[in-house]
PDB file as gemmi writes it, atoms N, CA and C in Angstrom:
CRYST1    1.000    1.000    1.000  90.00  90.00  90.00 P 1                      
ATOM      1  N   UNK A   1     107.927  70.218 125.363  1.00  0.00           N  
ATOM      2  CA  UNK A   1     107.108  70.361 124.190  1.00  0.00           C  
ATOM      3  C   UNK A   1     106.083  71.482 124.417  1.00  0.00           C  
ATOM      4  N   UNK A   2     105.736  72.167 123.377  1.00  0.00           N  
ATOM      5  CA  UNK A   2     104.754  73.241 123.463  1.00  0.00           C  
ATOM      6  C   UNK A   2     103.363  72.653 123.275  1.00  0.00           C  
ATOM      7  N   UNK A   3     102.476  72.983 124.202  1.00  0.00           N  
ATOM      8  CA  UNK A   3     101.078  72.559 124.102  1.00  0.00           C  
ATOM      9  C   UNK A   3     100.308  73.694 123.413  1.00  0.00           C  
ATOM     10  N   UNK A   4     100.085  73.548 122.108  1.00  0.00           N  
ATOM     11  CA  UNK A   4      99.471  74.622 121.337  1.00  0.00           C  
ATOM     12  C   UNK A   4      98.059  74.929 121.788  1.00  0.00           C  
ATOM     13  N   UNK A   5      97.318  73.954 122.174  1.00  0.00           N  
ATOM     14  CA  UNK A   5      95.952  74.185 122.649  1.00  0.00           C  
ATOM     15  C   UNK A   5      95.965  75.064 123.898  1.00  0.00           C  
ATOM     16  N   UNK A   6      96.878  74.797 124.803  1.00  0.00           N  
ATOM     17  CA  UNK A   6      97.003  75.593 126.030  1.00  0.00           C  
ATOM     18  C   UNK A   6      97.455  77.015 125.707  1.00  0.00           C  
ATOM     19  N   UNK A   7      98.381  77.150 124.775  1.00  0.00           N  
ATOM     20  CA  UNK A   7      98.861  78.474 124.379  1.00  0.00           C  
ATOM     21  C   UNK A   7      97.747  79.283 123.717  1.00  0.00           C  
ATOM     22  N   UNK A   8      96.925  78.630 122.920  1.00  0.00           N  
ATOM     23  CA  UNK A   8      95.806  79.331 122.287  1.00  0.00           C  
ATOM     24  C   UNK A   8      94.793  79.831 123.319  1.00  0.00           C  
ATOM     25  N   UNK A   9      94.600  79.096 124.373  1.00  0.00           N  
ATOM     26  CA  UNK A   9      93.685  79.526 125.437  1.00  0.00           C  
ATOM     27  C   UNK A   9      94.200  80.782 126.117  1.00  0.00           C  
ATOM     28  N   UNK A  10      95.525  80.939 126.205  1.00  0.00           N  
ATOM     29  CA  UNK A  10      96.127  82.091 126.877  1.00  0.00           C  
ATOM     30  C   UNK A  10      96.262  83.303 125.955  1.00  0.00           C  
ATOM     31  N   UNK A  11      96.000  83.122 124.676  1.00  0.00           N  
ATOM     32  CA  UNK A  11      96.222  84.191 123.702  1.00  0.00           C  
ATOM     33  C   UNK A  11      95.264  85.358 123.926  1.00  0.00           C  
ATOM     34  N   UNK A  12      95.826  86.564 123.916  1.00  0.00           N  
ATOM     35  CA  UNK A  12      95.041  87.798 123.961  1.00  0.00           C  
ATOM     36  C   UNK A  12      95.616  88.733 122.900  1.00  0.00           C  
ATOM     37  N   UNK A  13      94.781  89.240 121.982  1.00  0.00           N  
ATOM     38  CA  UNK A  13      95.311  90.139 120.951  1.00  0.00           C  
ATOM     39  C   UNK A  13      95.849  91.421 121.577  1.00  0.00           C  
ATOM     40  N   UNK A  14      96.839  91.984 120.947  1.00  0.00           N  
ATOM     41  CA  UNK A  14      97.422  93.216 121.470  1.00  0.00           C  
ATOM     42  C   UNK A  14      96.440  94.372 121.295  1.00  0.00           C  
ATOM     43  N   UNK A  15      96.559  95.353 122.138  1.00  0.00           N  
ATOM     44  CA  UNK A  15      95.687  96.525 122.053  1.00  0.00           C  
ATOM     45  C   UNK A  15      95.927  97.287 120.765  1.00  0.00           C  
ATOM     46  N   UNK A  16      97.170  97.320 120.308  1.00  0.00           N  
ATOM     47  CA  UNK A  16      97.462  98.046 119.080  1.00  0.00           C  
ATOM     48  C   UNK A  16      96.692  97.453 117.901  1.00  0.00           C  
ATOM     49  N   UNK A  17      96.553  96.147 117.878  1.00  0.00           N  
ATOM     50  CA  UNK A  17      95.819  95.490 116.802  1.00  0.00           C  
ATOM     51  C   UNK A  17      94.350  95.894 116.840  1.00  0.00           C  
ATOM     52  N   UNK A  18      93.759  95.938 118.029  1.00  0.00           N  
ATOM     53  CA  UNK A  18      92.368  96.366 118.161  1.00  0.00           C  
ATOM     54  C   UNK A  18      92.203  97.815 117.728  1.00  0.00           C  
ATOM     55  N   UNK A  19      93.146  98.682 118.115  1.00  0.00           N  
ATOM     56  CA  UNK A  19      93.076 100.090 117.722  1.00  0.00           C  
ATOM     57  C   UNK A  19      93.195 100.250 116.214  1.00  0.00           C  
ATOM     58  N   UNK A  20      94.070  99.475 115.618  1.00  0.00           N  
ATOM     59  CA  UNK A  20      94.254  99.538 114.166  1.00  0.00           C  
ATOM     60  C   UNK A  20      92.994  99.075 113.445  1.00  0.00           C  
ATOM     61  N   UNK A  21      92.408  98.000 113.920  1.00  0.00           N  
ATOM     62  CA  UNK A  21      91.186  97.480 113.303  1.00  0.00           C  
ATOM     63  C   UNK A  21      90.068  98.517 113.374  1.00  0.00           C  
ATOM     64  N   UNK A  22      89.921  99.173 114.503  1.00  0.00           N  
ATOM     65  CA  UNK A  22      88.893 100.206 114.656  1.00  0.00           C  
ATOM     66  C   UNK A  22      89.163 101.377 113.720  1.00  0.00           C  
ATOM     67  N   UNK A  23      90.410 101.799 113.632  1.00  0.00           N  
ATOM     68  CA  UNK A  23      90.757 102.923 112.767  1.00  0.00           C  
ATOM     69  C   UNK A  23      90.467 102.601 111.306  1.00  0.00           C  
ATOM     70  N   UNK A  24      90.740 101.380 110.897  1.00  0.00           N  
ATOM     71  CA  UNK A  24      90.487 100.991 109.507  1.00  0.00           C  
ATOM     72  C   UNK A  24      88.992 100.967 109.227  1.00  0.00           C  
ATOM     73  N   UNK A  25      88.209 100.436 110.145  1.00  0.00           N  
ATOM     74  CA  UNK A  25      86.755 100.372 109.933  1.00  0.00           C  
ATOM     75  C   UNK A  25      86.117 101.752 109.917  1.00  0.00           C  
ATOM     76  N   UNK A  26      86.655 102.684 110.701  1.00  0.00           N  
ATOM     77  CA  UNK A  26      86.077 104.020 110.788  1.00  0.00           C  
ATOM     78  C   UNK A  26      86.626 104.971 109.737  1.00  0.00           C  
ATOM     79  N   UNK A  27      87.561 104.512 108.935  1.00  0.00           N  
ATOM     80  CA  UNK A  27      88.170 105.355 107.909  1.00  0.00           C  
ATOM     81  C   UNK A  27      87.194 105.511 106.752  1.00  0.00           C  
ATOM     82  N   UNK A  28      86.820 106.735 106.478  1.00  0.00           N  
ATOM     83  CA  UNK A  28      85.855 106.992 105.418  1.00  0.00           C  
ATOM     84  C   UNK A  28      86.503 107.681 104.227  1.00  0.00           C  
ATOM     85  N   UNK A  29      87.803 107.523 104.093  1.00  0.00           N  
ATOM     86  CA  UNK A  29      88.506 108.098 102.960  1.00  0.00           C  
ATOM     87  C   UNK A  29      88.145 107.314 101.703  1.00  0.00           C  
ATOM     88  N   UNK A  30      88.142 108.002 100.589  1.00  0.00           N  
ATOM     89  CA  UNK A  30      87.860 107.336  99.322  1.00  0.00           C  
ATOM     90  C   UNK A  30      89.065 106.515  98.895  1.00  0.00           C  
ATOM     91  N   UNK A  31      88.808 105.320  98.386  1.00  0.00           N  
ATOM     92  CA  UNK A  31      89.886 104.548  97.791  1.00  0.00           C  
ATOM     93  C   UNK A  31      89.802 104.723  96.276  1.00  0.00           C  
ATOM     94  N   UNK A  32      90.677 104.074  95.556  1.00  0.00           N  
ATOM     95  CA  UNK A  32      90.735 104.259  94.103  1.00  0.00           C  
ATOM     96  C   UNK A  32      89.433 103.853  93.414  1.00  0.00           C  
ATOM     97  N   UNK A  33      88.780 102.812  93.905  1.00  0.00           N  
ATOM     98  CA  UNK A  33      87.518 102.384  93.286  1.00  0.00           C  
ATOM     99  C   UNK A  33      86.465 103.469  93.464  1.00  0.00           C  
ATOM    100  N   UNK A  34      86.370 104.044  94.670  1.00  0.00           N  
ATOM    101  CA  UNK A  34      85.406 105.115  94.905  1.00  0.00           C  
ATOM    102  C   UNK A  34      85.679 106.304  93.984  1.00  0.00           C  
ATOM    103  N   UNK A  35      86.950 106.648  93.818  1.00  0.00           N  
ATOM    104  CA  UNK A  35      87.300 107.775  92.953  1.00  0.00           C  
ATOM    105  C   UNK A  35      86.942 107.492  91.496  1.00  0.00           C  
ATOM    106  N   UNK A  36      87.191 106.266  91.046  1.00  0.00           N  
ATOM    107  CA  UNK A  36      86.848 105.918  89.666  1.00  0.00           C  
ATOM    108  C   UNK A  36      85.340 105.956  89.446  1.00  0.00           C  
ATOM    109  N   UNK A  37      84.555 105.471  90.402  1.00  0.00           N  
ATOM    110  CA  UNK A  37      83.098 105.509  90.297  1.00  0.00           C  
ATOM    111  C   UNK A  37      82.618 106.960  90.223  1.00  0.00           C  
ATOM    112  N   UNK A  38      83.178 107.822  91.064  1.00  0.00           N  
ATOM    113  CA  UNK A  38      82.796 109.236  91.024  1.00  0.00           C  
ATOM    114  C   UNK A  38      83.141 109.861  89.681  1.00  0.00           C  
ATOM    115  N   UNK A  39      84.321 109.557  89.168  1.00  0.00           N  
ATOM    116  CA  UNK A  39      84.722 110.097  87.871  1.00  0.00           C  
ATOM    117  C   UNK A  39      83.801 109.614  86.758  1.00  0.00           C  
ATOM    118  N   UNK A  40      83.480 108.326  86.755  1.00  0.00           N  
ATOM    119  CA  UNK A  40      82.609 107.778  85.718  1.00  0.00           C  
ATOM    120  C   UNK A  40      81.196 108.341  85.814  1.00  0.00           C  
ATOM    121  N   UNK A  41      80.682 108.488  87.018  1.00  0.00           N  
ATOM    122  CA  UNK A  41      79.351 109.061  87.183  1.00  0.00           C  
ATOM    123  C   UNK A  41      79.329 110.506  86.726  1.00  0.00           C  
ATOM    124  N   UNK A  42      80.377 111.249  87.019  1.00  0.00           N  
ATOM    125  CA  UNK A  42      80.472 112.637  86.553  1.00  0.00           C  
ATOM    126  C   UNK A  42      80.570 112.711  85.036  1.00  0.00           C  
ATOM    127  N   UNK A  43      81.273 111.770  84.425  1.00  0.00           N  
ATOM    128  CA  UNK A  43      81.427 111.729  82.975  1.00  0.00           C  
ATOM    129  C   UNK A  43      80.093 111.431  82.306  1.00  0.00           C  
ATOM    130  N   UNK A  44      79.291 110.545  82.886  1.00  0.00           N  
ATOM    131  CA  UNK A  44      77.995 110.171  82.313  1.00  0.00           C  
ATOM    132  C   UNK A  44      77.001 111.328  82.384  1.00  0.00           C  
ATOM    133  N   UNK A  45      77.119 112.162  83.412  1.00  0.00           N  
ATOM    134  CA  UNK A  45      76.167 113.265  83.595  1.00  0.00           C  
ATOM    135  C   UNK A  45      76.386 114.377  82.597  1.00  0.00           C  
ATOM    136  N   UNK A  46      77.564 114.442  81.984  1.00  0.00           N  
ATOM    137  CA  UNK A  46      77.856 115.547  81.069  1.00  0.00           C  
ATOM    138  C   UNK A  46      77.299 115.306  79.692  1.00  0.00           C  
TER     139      UNK A  46                                                      
END                                                                             
């Protein structure tokens, strides 16, 4: 039988997952919401 509690104690996240998480947090690219806000703000200023 698998002892899930014991397996959870041995769990270590993969390095790739940590690298991906860091890359996502440091990504400063605009998403669609940011682009829409910029467009609307530009429209209001005219």
